[in-house]
C-alpha positions as CSV (number, residue, x, y, z in Angstrom):
1,M,0.0,0.0,0.0
2,A,1.4,3.4,-1.0
3,S,2.3,5.9,1.6
4,L,0.8,9.4,1.7
5,D,4.0,10.8,0.4
6,E,4.0,8.4,-2.5
7,I,0.4,9.2,-3.3
8,R,1.1,12.9,-3.2
9,D,4.1,12.5,-5.4
10,G,2.0,10.6,-7.9
11,R,-0.7,13.2,-7.9
12,I,1.9,16.0,-8.5
13,Q,3.0,14.1,-11.6
14,K,-0.6,14.2,-12.8
15,L,-0.7,17.9,-12.0
16,N,2.3,18.5,-14.1
17,L,0.8,16.4,-16.9
18,L,-2.3,18.6,-16.9
19,K,-0.1,21.7,-17.2
20,E,1.9,20.1,-20.1
21,N,-1.4,19.6,-21.9
22,G,-2.3,23.3,-21.5
23,V,-4.8,22.7,-18.7
24,N,-4.9,25.0,-15.7
25,P,-5.5,22.6,-12.7
26,Y,-6.8,25.5,-10.5
27,P,-9.0,27.7,-12.7
28,A,-11.0,30.6,-11.2
29,K,-14.2,29.3,-12.7
30,V,-15.5,26.2,-14.6
31,S,-18.8,25.5,-16.5
32,R,-21.7,24.7,-14.2
33,D,-25.3,25.2,-15.5
34,F,-27.1,23.4,-12.8
35,S,-26.6,21.9,-9.3
36,V,-26.8,18.1,-9.3
37,E,-30.0,18.4,-7.3
38,E,-31.6,20.6,-10.0
39,V,-30.5,18.0,-12.6
40,K,-32.2,15.2,-10.8
41,K,-35.4,17.1,-10.2
42,D,-35.7,18.0,-13.9
43,F,-34.0,14.9,-15.3
44,E,-36.8,13.7,-17.6
45,N,-37.0,17.1,-19.4
46,L,-33.2,17.2,-19.7
47,E,-33.2,13.7,-21.1
48,K,-35.9,14.5,-23.7
49,S,-34.2,17.7,-24.8
50,E,-30.9,15.9,-25.5
51,K,-29.2,19.2,-24.9
52,E,-25.7,19.4,-23.4
53,F,-25.3,20.9,-19.9
54,S,-22.6,21.2,-17.3
55,V,-22.4,20.2,-13.6
56,A,-19.4,20.4,-11.3
57,G,-18.3,18.7,-8.1
58,R,-15.9,16.4,-6.3
59,V,-15.2,13.0,-7.7
60,M,-16.2,10.5,-4.9
61,A,-15.7,7.2,-6.8
62,I,-14.3,6.0,-10.1
63,R,-14.9,2.5,-11.4
64,G,-14.6,0.6,-14.7
65,Q,-11.7,0.2,-17.0
66,G,-10.9,0.0,-20.7
67,A,-13.3,1.8,-22.9
68,I,-15.8,2.9,-20.3
69,L,-15.5,4.5,-16.9
70,F,-18.0,5.6,-14.3
71,A,-17.4,8.6,-12.0
72,V,-19.6,9.6,-9.1
73,I,-19.7,13.4,-8.7
74,F,-20.9,15.2,-5.5
75,D,-21.5,19.0,-5.5
76,G,-22.9,19.4,-1.9
77,T,-26.5,19.0,-3.1
78,E,-26.6,15.5,-4.5
79,K,-24.5,12.8,-6.2
80,I,-24.7,11.8,-9.9
81,Q,-22.9,9.4,-12.1
82,A,-20.9,10.5,-15.1
83,I,-20.4,7.9,-17.8
84,I,-17.2,8.3,-19.8
85,K,-17.2,6.2,-23.0
86,K,-14.1,6.2,-25.2
87,D,-16.1,6.0,-28.4
88,E,-18.3,9.0,-27.4
89,I,-15.5,11.6,-26.9
90,D,-12.2,12.8,-28.3
91,E,-9.5,10.2,-27.6
92,N,-7.2,12.9,-26.0
93,V,-10.1,14.0,-23.7
94,F,-10.6,10.4,-22.7
95,S,-7.0,9.6,-22.1
96,L,-6.3,12.8,-20.1
97,F,-9.2,11.8,-17.8
98,V,-7.8,8.3,-17.3
99,D,-4.3,9.6,-16.7
100,T,-5.0,12.6,-14.4
101,V,-8.3,12.3,-12.6
102,D,-8.3,10.9,-9.0
103,I,-11.0,10.4,-6.4
104,G,-11.1,13.7,-4.5
105,D,-10.5,15.9,-7.5
106,F,-13.1,18.6,-8.4
107,I,-14.1,18.5,-12.0
108,S,-16.7,20.0,-14.4
109,V,-18.4,17.6,-16.7
110,T,-20.4,18.5,-19.8
111,G,-22.8,16.0,-21.4
112,T,-26.4,14.8,-21.9
113,A,-28.8,13.2,-19.5
114,M,-29.2,9.4,-19.9
115,V,-30.4,6.5,-17.8
116,S,-27.7,3.8,-17.4
117,K,-28.4,0.1,-18.1
118,T,-28.9,-0.4,-14.3
119,G,-31.6,2.4,-14.3
120,E,-29.4,5.1,-12.7
121,Q,-29.8,8.7,-13.6
122,S,-26.5,9.7,-15.3
123,I,-24.7,12.1,-17.5
124,L,-23.1,10.8,-20.7
125,L,-19.8,12.8,-20.7
126,K,-18.9,14.8,-23.8
127,N,-16.1,16.9,-22.3
128,W,-14.6,17.7,-18.9
129,T,-12.4,20.2,-17.1
130,M,-10.3,20.0,-14.0
131,A,-11.7,22.4,-11.4
132,S,-9.2,21.7,-8.6
133,K,-6.6,18.9,-8.5
134,S,-6.3,17.2,-5.1
135,L,-2.9,16.2,-3.9
136,L,-4.0,14.0,-0.9
137,P,-6.6,11.2,-0.9
138,L,-9.9,11.1,0.8
139,P,-10.5,8.7,3.7
140,E,-11.4,5.2,2.9
141,K,-15.1,5.2,1.8
142,F,-16.6,2.7,4.2
143,H,-14.8,3.6,7.4
144,G,-14.0,7.3,7.1
145,L,-12.0,8.9,9.8
146,Q,-12.0,6.7,12.9
147,D,-9.8,8.6,15.3
148,V,-11.8,11.2,17.2
149,D,-9.0,13.7,17.2
150,E,-8.6,13.4,13.4
151,K,-12.4,13.6,12.9
152,Y,-12.5,17.0,14.6
153,R,-9.2,18.3,13.3
154,K,-10.0,17.4,9.7
155,R,-13.7,18.2,10.0
156,Y,-13.9,19.0,6.3
157,L,-13.2,15.3,5.5
158,D,-15.4,14.0,8.3
159,L,-18.4,16.0,7.0
160,L,-17.7,15.0,3.4
161,M,-17.6,11.3,4.2
162,D,-20.1,11.0,7.1
163,T,-23.5,11.7,5.6
164,E,-25.3,11.3,9.0
165,T,-23.2,14.0,10.7
166,R,-23.5,16.2,7.6
167,D,-27.3,15.8,7.7
168,L,-27.3,16.7,11.4
169,M,-25.4,19.9,10.7
170,I,-28.1,20.8,8.2
171,K,-30.8,20.1,10.8
172,K,-28.9,22.3,13.3
173,S,-29.1,25.2,10.9
174,K,-32.9,24.5,10.5
175,F,-33.2,24.3,14.3
176,W,-32.1,28.0,14.5
177,D,-34.2,28.9,11.4
178,V,-37.3,27.6,13.1
179,T,-36.4,29.3,16.4
180,R,-35.9,32.6,14.7
181,Q,-39.1,32.4,12.7
182,F,-41.1,31.3,15.7
183,M,-39.9,34.4,17.7
184,K,-40.7,36.7,14.8
185,D,-44.1,35.1,14.3
186,E,-44.8,35.8,18.0
187,G,-44.0,39.5,17.5
188,F,-40.4,39.7,18.9
189,L,-37.9,42.1,17.4
190,E,-34.5,40.5,16.6
191,V,-31.6,42.6,18.1
192,E,-27.9,42.6,18.4
193,T,-26.1,43.4,21.7
194,P,-22.4,43.7,22.6
195,T,-20.2,40.6,22.7
196,L,-17.4,42.5,24.4
197,E,-18.4,43.8,27.9
198,T,-16.7,45.5,30.8
199,T,-19.0,43.5,33.1
200,T,-20.4,40.1,32.3
201,G,-24.0,39.5,33.3
202,G,-26.9,37.2,32.8
203,A,-25.3,34.0,33.9
204,E,-22.9,32.5,36.5
205,A,-19.8,31.4,34.6
206,E,-16.2,32.3,34.4
207,P,-15.6,34.6,31.4
208,F,-12.8,34.9,28.8
209,K,-10.8,38.0,29.3
210,T,-9.1,40.1,26.6
211,H,-7.7,43.7,26.2
212,H,-9.1,46.6,24.2
213,N,-5.9,48.3,23.0
214,D,-7.5,51.6,21.9
215,Y,-9.3,52.1,25.2
216,D,-6.5,50.4,27.1
217,L,-9.2,48.5,28.9
218,D,-9.7,44.9,29.9
219,V,-12.9,43.5,28.6
220,F,-14.8,40.1,28.7
221,L,-16.4,38.0,26.1
222,R,-20.1,37.8,27.0
223,I,-21.5,34.8,28.9
224,S,-25.1,35.4,28.0
225,V,-26.9,36.7,24.9
226,G,-27.2,40.2,26.1
227,E,-29.4,39.7,29.1
228,L,-28.7,43.0,30.8
229,W,-28.6,44.8,27.4
230,Q,-32.0,43.4,26.4
231,K,-33.5,44.5,29.7
232,R,-32.2,48.0,28.9
233,L,-34.3,47.7,25.7
234,M,-37.3,47.1,27.9
235,A,-36.6,50.4,29.6
236,A,-36.3,51.9,26.2
237,G,-39.8,50.9,25.3
238,F,-39.3,47.8,23.1
239,P,-42.0,45.3,24.3
240,K,-40.5,42.1,22.8
241,T,-36.9,41.4,21.8
242,F,-34.7,38.4,21.1
243,E,-31.2,37.6,20.0
244,I,-29.5,34.5,18.7
245,G,-25.7,34.6,19.1
246,R,-22.5,33.1,20.3
247,I,-21.5,33.2,23.9
248,Y,-18.2,32.2,25.6
249,R,-17.6,30.5,29.0
250,N,-14.1,29.7,30.2
251,E,-15.1,26.4,31.8
252,G,-14.1,22.8,31.6
253,S,-14.4,20.7,28.5
254,S,-16.6,17.7,28.2
255,P,-18.9,16.1,25.5
256,E,-21.7,18.3,26.9
257,H,-19.8,21.5,27.9
258,L,-18.4,23.9,25.4
259,Q,-16.5,27.1,25.7
260,E,-18.1,28.7,22.7
261,F,-21.7,28.0,21.6
262,T,-24.9,29.5,20.3
263,N,-27.8,30.6,22.5
264,M,-31.1,32.4,22.1
265,E,-32.6,34.8,24.7
266,F,-35.9,36.7,24.6
267,Y,-37.4,39.4,26.8
268,W,-41.1,40.0,26.9
269,G,-42.5,43.1,28.6
270,Y,-45.7,42.8,30.6
271,A,-45.3,39.0,30.9
272,D,-44.3,36.8,33.8
273,Y,-42.7,33.4,34.2
274,R,-46.0,31.6,33.7
275,D,-46.5,33.3,30.3
276,G,-42.9,32.3,29.5
277,M,-43.5,28.6,30.3
278,E,-46.4,28.5,27.9
279,L,-44.4,30.2,25.1
280,V,-41.4,27.9,25.6
281,K,-43.6,24.8,25.6
282,K,-45.1,25.9,22.3
283,M,-41.7,26.7,20.9
284,Y,-40.0,23.4,21.9
285,R,-42.8,21.4,20.3
286,K,-42.6,23.4,17.1
287,I,-38.9,23.0,16.9
288,A,-39.1,19.2,17.5
289,L,-41.9,18.8,14.8
290,E,-40.3,21.0,12.1
291,V,-36.7,19.8,12.6
292,F,-37.1,16.2,13.5
293,G,-40.7,15.4,12.5
294,K,-41.7,14.1,15.9
295,T,-42.2,15.0,19.6
296,E,-41.2,11.7,21.2
297,F,-37.4,11.1,21.7
298,T,-35.1,8.6,23.5
299,T,-31.8,10.1,24.6
300,R,-29.3,9.6,27.3
301,G,-31.3,6.7,28.7
302,H,-34.5,8.8,29.0
303,T,-37.7,8.7,26.9
304,F,-39.9,11.8,26.7
305,D,-42.7,13.3,24.7
306,L,-42.8,17.0,24.3
307,A,-46.4,16.9,23.2
308,K,-47.7,15.6,26.5
309,E,-48.5,17.8,29.5
310,W,-45.4,19.1,31.2
311,D,-45.0,18.5,35.0
312,L,-44.2,21.3,37.5
313,I,-41.3,20.3,39.8
314,D,-40.6,22.3,42.9
315,Y,-36.8,22.8,43.4
316,V,-36.7,22.5,47.2
317,D,-39.3,19.7,47.4
318,E,-37.6,17.6,44.7
319,I,-34.2,17.7,46.5
320,K,-35.9,16.9,49.8
321,K,-37.8,14.0,48.2
322,Q,-34.8,12.5,46.6
323,V,-32.0,13.0,49.2
324,G,-33.8,14.2,52.4
325,I,-32.2,17.6,52.6
326,D,-34.1,21.0,52.8
327,V,-31.6,23.3,51.1
328,T,-33.4,26.4,52.5
329,K,-32.7,25.3,56.1
330,A,-29.6,23.0,55.9
331,S,-26.2,24.2,56.9
332,T,-23.3,24.1,54.5
333,K,-21.8,21.3,56.6
334,E,-25.0,19.2,56.3
335,M,-25.1,19.7,52.6
336,A,-21.4,18.9,52.2
337,E,-21.9,15.7,54.3
338,K,-24.8,14.6,52.1
339,L,-22.9,15.2,48.9
340,D,-20.0,13.1,50.4
341,E,-22.4,10.4,51.3
342,L,-23.8,10.4,47.8
343,G,-20.3,10.3,46.3
344,V,-20.8,13.6,44.4
345,K,-17.8,15.7,43.6
346,Y,-18.4,19.4,44.1
347,D,-16.5,22.7,43.7
348,G,-16.8,25.3,46.4
349,E,-18.3,25.1,49.9
350,N,-20.7,28.0,49.9
351,S,-24.4,27.5,50.0
352,E,-25.0,28.3,46.4
353,R,-22.5,25.8,45.0
354,L,-23.6,23.1,47.5
355,T,-27.2,23.6,46.7
356,D,-26.5,23.5,42.9
357,S,-24.5,20.3,43.3
358,L,-27.4,18.6,45.2
359,W,-29.8,19.6,42.5
360,K,-27.6,18.4,39.7
361,Y,-27.5,15.0,41.4
362,C,-31.3,14.9,41.6
363,R,-32.1,16.1,38.1
364,K,-30.5,13.1,36.3
365,N,-33.5,11.0,37.6
366,I,-36.1,13.2,35.8
367,S,-37.0,12.3,32.2
368,G,-39.5,15.2,31.7
369,P,-40.7,17.1,30.0
370,A,-41.1,19.3,33.1
371,F,-40.6,22.8,34.4
372,L,-38.4,23.2,37.5
373,V,-39.8,26.1,39.5
374,N,-39.4,27.9,42.9
375,H,-35.6,28.1,43.0
376,P,-34.0,29.4,46.2
377,V,-33.3,33.1,45.9
378,L,-29.6,32.5,46.2
379,M,-29.6,30.6,42.9
380,A,-31.2,33.4,40.8
381,P,-29.7,36.9,41.4
382,L,-31.8,38.4,38.6
383,A,-35.3,36.8,39.3
384,K,-38.3,38.2,41.0
385,L,-39.2,36.9,44.5
386,N,-42.2,34.7,45.2
387,S,-44.5,35.8,48.0
388,D,-42.7,33.5,50.4
389,G,-39.6,35.7,50.2
390,K,-37.3,32.6,49.9
391,T,-37.8,31.4,46.4
392,V,-38.0,33.1,43.0
393,Q,-40.2,33.1,39.9
394,E,-37.8,31.0,37.8
395,F,-38.5,28.2,35.4
396,Q,-36.2,25.7,33.7
397,P,-37.3,23.0,31.1
398,I,-36.1,19.6,32.4
399,I,-35.6,17.0,29.7
400,A,-33.7,13.7,29.8
401,G,-32.2,14.5,33.2
402,S,-30.8,17.9,32.2
403,E,-31.8,21.6,32.1
404,M,-32.7,22.8,28.7
405,G,-33.0,26.6,29.3
406,R,-33.6,29.1,32.0
407,G,-36.2,31.9,32.4
408,Y,-37.9,34.0,35.0
409,S,-40.0,36.9,35.9
410,E,-37.2,39.5,35.8
411,L,-36.3,41.4,38.9
412,N,-37.1,45.0,38.3
413,D,-36.8,46.3,41.9
414,P,-33.6,48.3,41.9
415,I,-33.2,48.1,45.7
416,D,-33.5,44.4,45.8
417,Q,-31.3,44.0,42.7
418,K,-28.5,46.1,44.3
419,A,-28.7,43.9,47.5
420,R,-28.4,40.7,45.4
421,F,-25.4,42.1,43.5
422,E,-23.8,42.9,46.8
423,E,-24.2,39.3,47.8
424,Q,-22.7,38.2,44.5
425,Q,-19.7,40.5,45.1
426,K,-19.1,38.8,48.4
427,L,-18.9,35.5,46.6
428,I,-16.4,36.9,44.1
429,D,-14.3,38.3,46.9
430,S,-14.3,34.9,48.6
431,G,-12.9,33.3,45.4
432,D,-16.0,32.1,43.6
433,K,-15.1,32.5,39.9
434,E,-18.6,31.7,38.7
435,A,-20.5,34.2,40.7
436,M,-22.2,37.0,38.8
437,M,-20.3,40.3,38.3
438,P,-22.4,43.2,39.7
439,D,-23.4,45.8,37.1
440,W,-24.0,49.0,38.9
441,E,-25.1,50.9,35.8
442,F,-27.7,48.3,35.3
443,V,-29.0,49.1,38.8
444,E,-29.2,52.8,37.8
445,M,-31.2,51.8,34.7
446,L,-33.6,49.9,36.9
447,E,-34.1,53.1,39.0
448,H,-35.4,54.7,35.8
449,G,-37.8,51.7,35.6
450,I,-38.6,48.8,33.4
451,P,-42.0,47.1,33.0
452,P,-42.7,43.6,34.5
453,T,-40.8,41.4,32.1
454,C,-40.2,37.7,31.4
455,G,-36.8,36.6,30.1
456,F,-35.7,33.2,28.8
457,G,-32.7,31.7,27.2
458,F,-31.7,28.3,25.8
459,G,-29.0,27.0,23.5
460,E,-27.8,24.4,21.1
461,R,-27.6,21.9,23.9
462,F,-31.3,21.3,23.4
463,F,-30.6,20.3,19.8
464,A,-27.8,17.9,20.9
465,F,-30.3,16.2,23.2
466,L,-32.9,15.9,20.5
467,A,-30.3,14.5,18.2
468,D,-28.9,12.2,20.9
469,R,-25.3,13.3,20.2
470,P,-22.7,15.0,22.4
471,A,-22.7,18.8,22.0
472,R,-19.1,18.8,20.9
473,E,-19.8,16.4,18.1
474,L,-22.4,18.9,16.7
475,Q,-19.9,21.8,16.5
476,L,-18.8,22.3,12.9
477,F,-15.3,23.1,14.0
478,P,-14.7,22.2,17.7
479,L,-11.7,24.0,19.3
480,M,-8.6,21.9,19.1
481,R,-5.1,22.3,20.6
482,P,-2.6,23.1,17.8
483,K,-1.1,20.0,16.4
484,E,2.5,19.4,17.5
485,K,4.9,19.5,14.6
């Protein structure tokens, strides 16, 4: 079996042969009248007309020998077979194809539509042009890239050879198309808010830090899709806004946790968290039906149906039911001892981190669909209080043992908000890297007033669960360490 170097040397010889025959192996443009998909849709008419037309794409397979060859061409829309008969074309055109074309090359073929003896829609080649000569081979057809590192590092080859993953990427694009159209149909205005911030807000996560040279100022890449900015738009008189965009969190890597990903957030004036739950339920069902054609899924060992009625799960009661701890009354020592007893690893020993760790242990037992409600106030620095003064008007969709978004009746009391930011500052001062940075200008905005508002955000993790694939696998180009030379 030839080595990669030997294959490359052989292809360079073919490259030179093309040049010797006056052929530019990398032209700026080649003939292409239709996409392959268009040819297949209008094949009968093209066949009847007997007119010549051109398509272009990558050669995915070549078979045959002697006086007849068959080449499969893929242009990103569909595949089609080109039939190359020695007695149908100029002898030099035929021999140059035989001598220079490899699997992986991009070519343009001109010919007429015909059905092969096996009944396959094909193009009877009359002429061809090299569009881009490949110097390295494609992965082996039936196995593709097997090494995970290679799959992600050479994603262009993985997506070319793995049709299932390729189709999922197309579905992921549709996922956001459906989301965007749903929000617009519901009367929300799409907006763009800053991705560089002097204070990150809207989530509890460690941000990426960079430097603005012109202002000589340290700034952060946003960790939410403009939560505090979109609330400012509520103050500005916009009743419904949403944004779909990239966010960045400097956290650990895993199949389900990414440092860069896409989220959507909406803000809805004069609505509360119960209105938000109804809208989210409607949106999730529409996404599932339009993208996947169903509402019932099995993923991560859970089966759920988004079309059924969603349960309401009380945050404090559920933890108490599963592990016997009341997180609103237990001491940090009691919570830590319970986590140790359960064999759960946890970071940080303050009430917020311990409470969150207990909940994460419990949530994996819930298939859903359900909404988690009545979170302890410590867990939601931006949510409006319930009448008990201990919990907030927050909701989270729970599906397949995981959280699939977060929303709440937004806190619009500037005095309460200032006090909660002060608590978050204490956590930061104690070393908690995930505590929320206070934004005092945001508090000033609240003093000018915003209407009662419901806000909600969710991300591509929801798509990963519906597709039953790790989130990292569904990134077009996952972040990779540079390859050592």
